[in-house]
VEXBA-189821 format. One record per atom (N, C-alpha, C): residue number from 1; residue in one letter; x, z, y. Coordinates in nm, 4 decimals, decimal comma. Layout:
VEXBA-189821
     i   aa         c1         c3         c2
   NUM    A          X          Z          Y
...
END
This chain:
VEXBA-189821
     i   aa         c1         c3         c2
     1    M     2,7418    -2,9578     9,6014
     1    M     2,7409    -2,8195     9,5037
     1    M     2,5841    -2,7932     9,6028
     2    T     2,5403    -2,7194     9,4216
     2    T     2,4485    -2,6107     9,4207
     2    T     2,4499    -2,4654     9,4726
     3    K     2,4086    -2,4175     9,5174
     3    K     2,3991    -2,2619     9,5803
     3    K     2,3404    -2,2009     9,4688
     4    V     2,3875    -2,1063     9,3450
     4    V     2,3251    -2,0221     9,2980
     4    V     2,3170    -1,8738     9,2842
     5    T     2,1772    -1,8487     9,3566
     5    T     2,2036    -1,6847     9,4324
     5    T     2,0555    -1,6614     9,2914
     6    L     2,0403    -1,5203     9,3548
     6    L     2,0142    -1,3940     9,2256
     6    L     1,8783    -1,4169     9,2147
     7    T     1,8106    -1,5011     9,3359
     7    T     1,7110    -1,5201     9,3032
     7    T     1,7141    -1,6570     9,2253
     8    S     1,7291    -1,7727     9,1931
     8    S     1,7236    -1,8746     9,1207
     8    S     1,7191    -1,8130     8,9901
     9    K     1,8481    -1,6971     8,9527
     9    K     1,8834    -1,6758     8,7847
     9    K     1,7483    -1,5995     8,7356
    10    I     1,7132    -1,5212     8,8532
    10    I     1,5751    -1,4103     8,8547
    10    I     1,4534    -1,5253     8,8061
    11    N     1,3987    -1,6131     8,8613
    11    N     1,2808    -1,7101     8,8320
    11    N     1,3319    -1,7884     8,6518
    12    G     1,4862    -1,8181     8,6578
    12    G     1,5372    -1,8851     8,5037
    12    G     1,4620    -1,8440     8,4239
    13    S     1,5460    -1,7059     8,4503
    13    S     1,4974    -1,6313     8,3037
    13    S     1,3490    -1,5925     8,2928
    14    M     1,2776    -1,5837     8,3970
    14    M     1,0917    -1,5564     8,3585
    14    M     1,0951    -1,6462     8,3670
    15    T     1,1130    -1,7967     8,3720
    15    T     1,0347    -1,8863     8,2876
    15    T     1,0258    -1,9300     8,1821
    16    A     1,1139    -1,8755     8,1385
    16    A     1,1866    -1,8843     8,0014
    16    A     1,1270    -1,7965     7,9228
    17    T     1,0827    -1,6485     7,9661
    17    T     1,0584    -1,5748     7,9023
    17    T     0,8893    -1,5707     7,9465
    18    M     0,7982    -1,6644     8,0023
    18    M     0,6972    -1,6775     8,0854
    18    M     0,6742    -1,8399     7,9260
    19    F     0,7291    -1,9473     7,9154
    19    F     0,7766    -2,0333     7,8061
    19    F     0,7488    -1,9493     7,6635
    20    F     0,8005    -1,8133     7,6408
    20    F     0,8714    -1,8150     7,4922
    20    F     0,7140    -1,7450     7,4230
    21    M     0,7040    -1,6455     7,6077
    21    M     0,4832    -1,5835     7,5332
    21    M     0,3566    -1,7210     7,5421
    22    M     0,4117    -1,7482     7,6078
    22    M     0,2505    -1,8149     7,6766
    22    M     0,2297    -1,9439     7,5024
    23    V     0,4013    -2,0112     7,4847
    23    V     0,3395    -2,1230     7,3769
    23    V     0,4101    -2,0421     7,2676
    24    V     0,5470    -2,0122     7,2392
    24    V     0,6795    -2,0295     7,1292
    24    V     0,5471    -1,8539     7,0008
    25    L     0,4486    -1,7385     7,0796
    25    L     0,4075    -1,6189     7,0463
    25    L     0,3434    -1,6981     6,9990
    26    K     0,2465    -1,8290     7,0439
    26    K     0,0958    -1,8137     7,0020
    26    K     0,1190    -1,9351     6,8205
    27    I     0,2317    -1,9972     6,7722
    27    I     0,2612    -2,0304     6,6190
    27    I     0,1834    -1,9296     6,5614
    28    P     0,2115    -1,7785     6,5587
    28    P     0,2299    -1,7396     6,4074
    28    P     0,0015    -1,7063     6,4824
    29    I     0,0318    -1,6613     6,5947
    29    I    -0,1262    -1,6905     6,5394
    29    I    -0,2383    -1,7759     6,5094
    30    L    -0,1871    -1,9383     6,5046
    30    L    -0,2359    -2,0088     6,4740
    30    L    -0,2607    -2,0752     6,3507
    31    M    -0,1124    -2,0198     6,2688
    31    M    -0,1393    -2,0158     6,1870
    31    M    -0,1494    -1,9352     6,0861
    32    L    -0,2181    -1,8107     6,1361
    32    L    -0,2965    -1,7238     6,0663
    32    L    -0,4506    -1,8071     6,0664
    33    L    -0,4995    -1,8283     6,2073
    33    L    -0,6382    -1,9104     6,1816
    33    L    -0,6691    -1,9661     6,0734
    34    G    -0,5451    -2,0730     6,0532
    34    G    -0,5149    -2,1868     5,9905
    34    G    -0,5518    -2,1832     5,8531
    35    I    -0,4534    -2,0070     5,8226
    35    I    -0,4736    -1,9948     5,6684
    35    I    -0,6477    -1,9079     5,6509
    36    V    -0,6768    -1,8157     5,7639
    36    V    -0,8159    -1,7666     5,7467
    36    V    -0,9601    -1,9299     5,7049
    37    R    -0,9367    -2,0000     5,7936
    37    R    -1,0057    -2,1496     5,7574
    37    R    -0,9699    -2,1737     5,6164
    38    W    -0,8644    -2,1706     5,5721
    38    W    -0,8493    -2,2509     5,4514
    38    W    -0,9077    -2,1569     5,3671
    39    A    -0,8673    -2,0289     5,3557
    39    A    -0,9354    -1,9421     5,2594
    39    A    -1,1249    -1,9597     5,2575
    40    I    -1,1650    -1,9953     5,4104
    40    I    -1,3020    -1,9556     5,4354
    40    I    -1,3580    -2,1274     5,3369
    41    K    -1,2955    -2,2401     5,3600
    41    K    -1,3535    -2,3446     5,3094
    41    K    -1,3386    -2,4086     5,2038
    42    A    -1,2296    -2,2745     5,0535
    42    A    -1,2306    -2,3085     4,9559
    42    A    -1,2511    -2,2742     4,8485
    43    V    -1,2899    -2,3725     4,7741
    43    V    -1,3971    -2,3741     4,6330
    43    V    -1,3552    -2,2432     4,5168
    44    P    -1,5147    -2,1373     4,5462
    44    P    -1,4377    -2,0822     4,3989
    44    P    -1,4495    -2,0728     4,3241
    45    E    -1,3399    -2,0383     4,2236
    45    E    -1,3735    -2,0438     4,0332
    45    E    -1,4460    -2,0020     4,0064
    46    D    -1,4059    -2,0872     3,9022
    46    D    -1,5126    -2,0631     3,7958
    46    D    -1,5019    -1,9319     3,7326
    47    E    -1,6911    -1,8605     3,6920
    47    E    -1,6703    -1,7013     3,6611
    47    E    -1,6929    -1,7692     3,5304
    48    H    -1,6429    -1,8096     3,4085
    48    H    -1,6746    -1,8480     3,3085
    48    H    -1,5726    -1,6985     3,1474
    49    S    -1,5366    -1,6027     3,2662
    49    S    -1,4449    -1,5562     3,1954
    49    S    -1,5202    -1,4866     3,1112
    50    D    -1,4938    -1,3504     2,9564
    50    D    -1,6055    -1,2668     2,8824
    50    D    -1,5334    -1,1630     2,9041
    51    N    -1,4082    -1,1447     3,0139
    51    N    -1,3642    -0,9951     2,9730
    51    N    -1,3571    -0,9319     3,0766
    52    G    -1,5405    -0,9630     3,1009
    52    G    -1,5961    -0,8183     3,1705
    52    G    -1,5436    -0,7448     3,3575
    53    G    -1,4602    -0,9238     3,3911
    53    G    -1,3893    -0,8331     3,4913
    53    G    -1,2635    -0,7305     3,5111
    54    G    -1,2162    -0,6855     3,4376
    54    G    -1,1243    -0,5912     3,4192
    54    G    -1,0178    -0,6748     3,4343
    55    S    -0,8929    -0,5730     3,4244
    55    S    -0,7362    -0,6833     3,4417
    55    S    -0,7155    -0,7399     3,2649
    56    K    -0,6369    -0,7801     3,3091
    56    K    -0,5693    -0,8845     3,1696
    56    K    -0,4377    -0,8224     3,0763
    57    S    -0,3952    -0,7129     3,1800
    57    S    -0,2686    -0,6463     3,1632
    57    S    -0,3404    -0,5436     2,9818
    58    P    -0,2690    -0,5321     2,8961
    58    P    -0,3150    -0,3875     2,8115
    58    P    -0,3081    -0,2807     2,8124
    59    D    -0,3466    -0,1586     2,8079
    59    D    -0,3588    -0,0647     2,8471
    59    D    -0,1894     0,0629     2,7630
    60    L    -0,1411     0,1106     2,9050
    60    L     0,0223     0,1189     2,8375
    60    L    -0,0369     0,2867     2,8837
    61    P     0,0488     0,3814     2,8019
    61    P     0,0646     0,4681     2,7605
    61    P     0,0950     0,5358     2,9349
    62    R     0,0415     0,6411     2,9215
    62    R     0,0848     0,6609     3,0850
    62    R     0,2203     0,7931     3,0951
    63    R     0,2660     0,7859     3,1884
    63    R     0,3979     0,8466     3,1799
    63    R     0,3350     1,0343     3,2307
    64    P     0,3961     1,1326     3,1703
    64    P     0,3981     1,2790     3,1886
    64    P     0,4119     1,2798     3,3069
    65    R     0,2878     1,4093     3,3642
    65    R     0,3183     1,3954     3,4870
    65    R     0,4407     1,5051     3,4751
    66    G     0,4667     1,5313     3,6366
    66    G     0,5353     1,6318     3,6935
    66    G     0,5690     1,7790     3,6259
    67    R     0,6974     1,8556     3,6270
    67    R     0,5805     2,0121     3,5756
    67    R     0,5167     2,0965     3,7110
    68    G     0,5921     2,0319     3,8033
    68    G     0,5255     2,1199     3,9727
    68    G     0,5748     2,3114     3,9465
    69    P     0,4510     2,3307     4,0521
    69    P     0,4552     2,4533     4,0298
    69    P     0,4091     2,5026     3,9560
    70    H     0,2907     2,4594     3,9429
    70    H     0,1289     2,5435     3,8660
    70    H     0,1566     2,4286     3,7091
    71    G     0,2716     2,4008     3,6515
    71    G     0,2627     2,2620     3,5049
    71    G     0,3720     2,3789     3,4286
    72    E     0,3770     2,3255     3,3218
    72    E     0,4411     2,4251     3,1914
    72    E     0,5949     2,4676     3,2051
    73    P     0,5910     2,5653     3,1676
    73    P     0,7805     2,6710     3,2412
    73    P     0,8199     2,5255     3,1683
    74    Q     0,9915     2,5406     3,1798
    74    Q     1,0807     2,4418     3,1343
    74    Q     1,1273     2,4758     3,0365
    75    P     1,1312     2,3830     2,9069
    75    P     1,2070     2,3824     2,7787
    75    P     1,3492     2,4611     2,7722
    76    P     1,3380     2,5862     2,6805
    76    P     1,4386     2,6360     2,6886
    76    P     1,5814     2,5304     2,6098
    77    A     1,7251     2,6045     2,6539
    77    A     1,8048     2,4952     2,6360
    77    A     1,8887     2,5326     2,5191
    78    P     1,8797     2,4052     2,5319
    78    P     1,9222     2,3717     2,3554
    78    P     2,0507     2,4506     2,3037
    79    A     2,0791     2,5003     2,1795
    79    A     2,2191     2,6442     2,1361
    79    A     2,3384     2,5016     2,1189
    80    R     2,4335     2,5748     2,2011
    80    R     2,5434     2,5380     2,1939
    80    R     2,6773     2,4814     2,0611
    81    V     2,7130     2,3613     2,0303
    81    V     2,7615     2,3101     1,9158
    81    V     2,8750     2,3483     1,9575
    82    R     2,9998     2,3579     1,8435
    82    R     3,1265     2,2955     1,8694
    82    R     3,1767     2,1868     1,8358
    83    S     3,2525     2,0888     1,9346
    83    S     3,2452     1,8951     1,8532
    83    S     3,3459     1,9587     1,8008
    84    G     3,4564     2,0536     1,7766
    84    G     3,5987     2,0581     1,6620
    84    G     3,5903     2,2131     1,5928
    85    P     3,7237     2,1948     1,5059
    85    P     3,7337     2,3024     1,3646
    85    P     3,7445     2,4494     1,5014
    86    P     3,7208     2,5072     1,4147
    86    P     3,7769     2,6562     1,5250
    86    P     3,9437     2,7272     1,5439
    87    R     3,9400     2,7636     1,6135
    87    R     4,0919     2,7302     1,7067
    87    R     4,1260     2,8623     1,6139
    88    Q     4,2993     2,8605     1,6007
    88    Q     4,3149     3,0104     1,5171
    88    Q     4,4048     3,0620     1,6215
    89    T     4,3781     3,2188     1,5770
    89    T     4,4689     3,2767     1,7444
    89    T     4,6033     3,2883     1,6496
    90    V     4,6554     3,3524     1,7181
    90    V     4,8178     3,3468     1,7037
    90    V     4,8261     3,5286     1,7671
    91    S     4,8358     3,6308     1,6847
    91    S     4,8016     3,7884     1,7167
    91    S     4,9807     3,7962     1,7258
    92    V     5,0286     3,8752     1,8511
    92    V     5,1640     3,8819     1,8120
    92    V     5,1746     4,0722     1,8322
    93    D     5,2638     4,0791     1,7233
    93    D     5,3326     4,2270     1,7056
    93    D     5,4910     4,2480     1,7947
END
């Protein structure tokens, strides 16, 4: 039988942690370096377009800005309109 002590548990968890930090966390760094190398070696696209380098989307009308503290005052409330016929009142004599 093997005797498991506290120090062997700590050493085992530290070994797993060190492996994770030294090997597994290097994978994203290597991927980033690969993407940068690919971008540097990529062939540039032809620049034969005559649009002047602007965006290809049409100009859309701009939305009005919010009123804010120095903007236009609030518009007046609309007049109230009754939706049904007027009520008949009953007088009590």
